[in-house]
MIPAKOL-431059 format. One record per residue: y negated, z, x negated of N, C-alpha, C in turn; residue number from 1; residue in one letter. Coordinates in nm, 4 decimals, decimal comma, m for minus. Layout:
BEGIN
npy; npz; npx; capy; capz; capx; cpy; cpz; cpx; n; res
Y; Z; X; Y; Z; X; Y; Z; X; NUM; A
...
***
This chain:
BEGIN
npy; npz; npx; capy; capz; capx; cpy; cpz; cpx; n; res
m2,5258; m2,7523; m1,0413; m2,5453; m2,8900; m1,0866; m2,4500; m2,9887; m1,0086; 1; X
m2,3565; m2,9378; m0,9140; m2,2677; m3,0191; m0,8516; m2,3331; m3,0886; m0,7288; 2; X
m2,4423; m3,0278; m0,6831; m2,5041; m3,0928; m0,5605; m2,4454; m3,0253; m0,4359; 3; X
m2,3701; m2,9274; m0,4487; m2,3092; m2,8565; m0,3317; m2,2801; m2,7081; m0,3667; 4; X
m2,2712; m2,6322; m0,2645; m2,2457; m2,4901; m0,2902; m2,0941; m2,4715; m0,2633; 5; X
m2,0368; m2,3892; m0,3451; m1,8990; m2,3664; m0,3270; m1,8743; m2,2085; m0,3043; 6; X
m1,7574; m2,1787; m0,2397; m1,7172; m2,0408; m0,2188; m1,5924; m2,0103; m0,2914; 7; X
m1,5821; m1,8940; m0,3413; m1,4556; m1,8297; m0,3908; m1,4454; m1,6915; m0,3341; 8; X
m1,3225; m1,6596; m0,3075; m1,2870; m1,5256; m0,2461; m1,1835; m1,4535; m0,3313; 9; X
m1,2042; m1,3278; m0,3403; m1,1106; m1,2428; m0,4088; m1,0940; m1,1113; m0,3325; 10; X
m0,9884; m1,0997; m0,2580; m0,9650; m0,9941; m0,1749; m0,8535; m0,8997; m0,2251; 11; X
m0,8768; m0,7868; m0,2787; m0,7651; m0,7002; m0,3438; m0,6891; m0,6343; m0,2306; 12; X
m0,5749; m0,5870; m0,2890; m0,4807; m0,5141; m0,2022; m0,5351; m0,3861; m0,1389; 13; X
m0,6427; m0,3393; m0,1979; m0,7005; m0,2125; m0,1467; m0,7528; m0,2360; m0,0113; 14; X
m0,7786; m0,3641; 0,0234; m0,8295; m0,3925; 0,1596; m0,7272; m0,3724; 0,2642; 15; X
m0,5961; m0,4022; 0,2353; m0,4868; m0,3791; 0,3328; m0,3736; m0,4680; 0,2971; 16; X
m0,2909; m0,4841; 0,4016; m0,1779; m0,5659; 0,3878; m0,2214; m0,7200; 0,3900; 17; X
m0,1267; m0,8181; 0,3750; m0,1495; m0,9504; 0,3701; m0,2264; m1,0071; 0,5033; 18; X
m0,1929; m0,9473; 0,6182; m0,2501; m0,9840; 0,7414; m0,3985; m0,9590; 0,7325; 19; X
m0,4385; m0,8281; 0,6991; m0,5678; m0,7961; 0,6853; m0,6492; m0,8737; 0,5858; 20; X
m0,5916; m0,8943; 0,4579; m0,6622; m0,9780; 0,3638; m0,6956; m1,1060; 0,4016; 21; X
m0,5931; m1,1752; 0,4781; m0,6119; m1,3044; 0,5228; m0,7229; m1,3132; 0,6439; 22; X
m0,7265; m1,1993; 0,7187; m0,8341; m1,1956; 0,8235; m0,9690; m1,2003; 0,7548; 23; X
m0,9896; m1,1069; 0,6375; m1,1082; m1,1178; 0,5700; m1,1487; m1,2576; 0,5193; 24; X
m1,0432; m1,3251; 0,4641; m1,0709; m1,4497; 0,4056; m1,1168; m1,5503; 0,5119; 25; X
m1,0451; m1,5557; 0,6338; m1,0930; m1,6386; 0,7411; m1,2334; m1,6088; 0,7783; 26; X
m1,2618; m1,4775; 0,7875; m1,3951; m1,4377; 0,8379; m1,4993; m1,4820; 0,7323; 27; X
m1,4771; m1,4713; 0,6085; m1,5804; m1,5126; 0,5029; m1,5923; m1,6544; 0,4962; 28; X
m1,4808; m1,7322; 0,5029; m1,4833; m1,8705; 0,5131; m1,5568; m1,9387; 0,6252; 29; X
m1,5487; m1,8706; 0,7467; m1,6072; m1,9140; 0,8709; m1,7713; m1,8901; 0,8455; 30; X
m1,7894; m1,7650; 0,7938; m1,9289; m1,7361; 0,7787; m2,0017; m1,8348; 0,6730; 31; X
m1,9304; m1,8709; 0,5689; m1,9856; m1,9724; 0,4719; m2,0028; m2,0982; 0,5357; 32; X
m1,8996; m2,1520; 0,6295; m1,9152; m2,2804; 0,6975; m2,0368; m2,2797; 0,7831; 33; X
m2,0623; m2,1693; 0,8524; m2,1760; m2,1696; 0,9500; m2,3142; m2,1628; 0,8778; 34; X
m2,3085; m2,1160; 0,7571; m2,4449; m2,0940; 0,6913; m2,4689; m2,1940; 0,5798; 35; X
m2,3667; m2,2801; 0,5471; m2,3733; m2,3625; 0,4327; m2,5072; m2,4490; 0,4271; 36; X
m2,5536; m2,5010; 0,5357; m2,6702; m2,5732; 0,5308; m2,7913; m2,5034; 0,5017; 37; X
m2,7860; m2,3671; 0,5173; m2,9089; m2,2965; 0,4872; m2,9115; m2,2310; 0,3481; 38; X
m2,7928; m2,2458; 0,2766; m2,7885; m2,1825; 0,1431; m2,8344; m2,2714; 0,0363; 39; X
m2,8883; m2,2329; m0,0724; m2,9312; m2,3013; m0,1835; m2,8128; m2,3918; m0,2379; 40; X
m2,8495; m2,5142; m0,2819; m2,7549; m2,6157; m0,3244; m2,7124; m2,5826; m0,4681; 41; X
m2,5917; m2,6014; m0,5077; m2,5449; m2,5945; m0,6479; m2,4981; m2,4540; m0,6941; 42; X
m2,4821; m2,3668; m0,6013; m2,4311; m2,2239; m0,6319; m2,2786; m2,2253; m0,6233; 43; X
m2,2118; m2,1396; m0,7071; m2,0734; m2,1033; m0,6894; m2,0751; m1,9612; m0,6463; 44; X
m2,0494; m1,9306; m0,5274; m2,0500; m1,8040; m0,4751; m1,9152; m1,7363; m0,4883; 45; X
m1,9038; m1,6129; m0,5176; m1,7656; m1,5470; m0,5346; m1,7888; m1,4196; m0,4554; 46; X
m1,7173; m1,4083; m0,3440; m1,7291; m1,2916; m0,2569; m1,6140; m1,1902; m0,2818; 47; X
m1,6513; m1,0617; m0,3002; m1,5557; m0,9628; m0,3237; m1,5749; m0,8386; m0,2254; 48; X
m1,4883; m0,8512; m0,1171; m1,5158; m0,7383; m0,0178; m1,4772; m0,5923; m0,0815; 49; X
m1,5627; m0,4979; m0,0578; m1,5404; m0,3603; m0,1114; m1,4930; m0,2685; m0,0207; 50; X
m1,5143; m0,2797; 0,1029; m1,4648; m0,1815; 0,2014; m1,3577; m0,2533; 0,2914; 51; X
m1,2690; m0,1659; 0,3317; m1,1473; m0,2138; 0,4127; m1,1937; m0,2289; 0,5545; 52; X
m1,3126; m0,1839; 0,5964; m1,3741; m0,2037; 0,7250; m1,4131; m0,3448; 0,7508; 53; X
m1,3555; m0,4013; 0,8507; m1,3747; m0,5320; 0,8702; m1,5243; m0,5544; 0,9363; 54; X
m1,5970; m0,6394; 0,8757; m1,7271; m0,6705; 0,9174; m1,7416; m0,7646; 1,0424; 55; X
m1,8584; m0,7748; 1,0924; m1,8742; m0,8696; 1,2056; m1,9255; m0,9952; 1,1448; 56; X
m1,8756; m1,1089; 1,2098; m1,9189; m1,2480; 1,1593; m2,0770; m1,2543; 1,1432; 57; X
m2,1483; m1,2106; 1,2382; m2,2964; m1,2227; 1,2346; m2,3456; m1,1467; 1,1061; 58; X
m2,3016; m1,0326; 1,0804; m2,3430; m0,9502; 0,9573; m2,3090; m1,0120; 0,8308; 59; X
m2,1962; m1,0947; 0,8223; m2,1611; m1,1629; 0,7130; m2,2556; m1,2876; 0,6970; 60; X
m2,2819; m1,3541; 0,8108; m2,3694; m1,4745; 0,7991; m2,5062; m1,4271; 0,7540; 61; X
m2,5600; m1,3146; 0,8144; m2,6889; m1,2654; 0,7674; m2,6969; m1,2266; 0,6285; 62; X
m2,5929; m1,1652; 0,5782; m2,5929; m1,1281; 0,4374; m2,5867; m1,2438; 0,3427; 63; X
m2,5112; m1,3420; 0,3877; m2,5166; m1,4778; 0,3007; m2,6544; m1,5275; 0,2933; 64; X
m2,7180; m1,5433; 0,4055; m2,8507; m1,5971; 0,4220; m2,9567; m1,5287; 0,3287; 65; X
m2,9451; m1,3963; 0,3338; m3,0409; m1,3146; 0,2522; m3,0007; m1,3085; 0,1037; 66; X
m2,8737; m1,2950; 0,0774; m2,8356; m1,2671; m0,0752; m2,8286; m1,3930; m0,1569; 67; X
m2,7779; m1,5043; m0,0956; m2,7739; m1,6287; m0,1821; m2,8940; m1,6772; m0,2305; 68; X
m3,0138; m1,6872; m0,1552; m3,1346; m1,7325; m0,2144; m3,1873; m1,6282; m0,3249; 69; X
m3,1566; m1,4890; m0,3088; m3,1943; m1,3963; m0,4055; m3,1356; m1,4270; m0,5345; 70; X
m2,9923; m1,4607; m0,5320; m2,9206; m1,4828; m0,6478; m2,9732; m1,6173; m0,7147; 71; X
m3,0012; m1,7191; m0,6283; m3,0546; m1,8368; m0,6857; m3,1812; m1,8335; m0,7609; 72; X
m3,2678; m1,7374; m0,7003; m3,4059; m1,7067; m0,7638; m3,3719; m1,6321; m0,9011; 73; X
m3,2838; m1,5468; m0,9104; m3,2538; m1,4692; m1,0350; m3,1969; m1,5691; m1,1402; 74; X
m3,1205; m1,6606; m1,0934; m3,0538; m1,7564; m1,1856; m3,1610; m1,8602; m1,2509; 75; X
m3,2580; m1,8786; m1,1700; m3,3664; m1,9798; m1,2276; m3,4539; m1,9117; m1,3353; 76; X
m3,4623; m1,7758; m1,3437; m3,5380; m1,7119; m1,4480; m3,4809; m1,7210; m1,5782; 77; X
***
């Protein structure tokens, strides 16, 4: 209802030390910045990395493009 999509990140210590966690946060923020125009408006997305293996930026962007519209459709039901 805000008219914009927001991002929240929660990276646990299971991912690694502070340097690794901050790298994940930067990666996810950049992916969000690059795909923001393509995402549905009005969502609050919270990303929780599960694996300590660092993903590739293109993979994160593709996942955001695919998953955010699916979440928006589910919320409209």
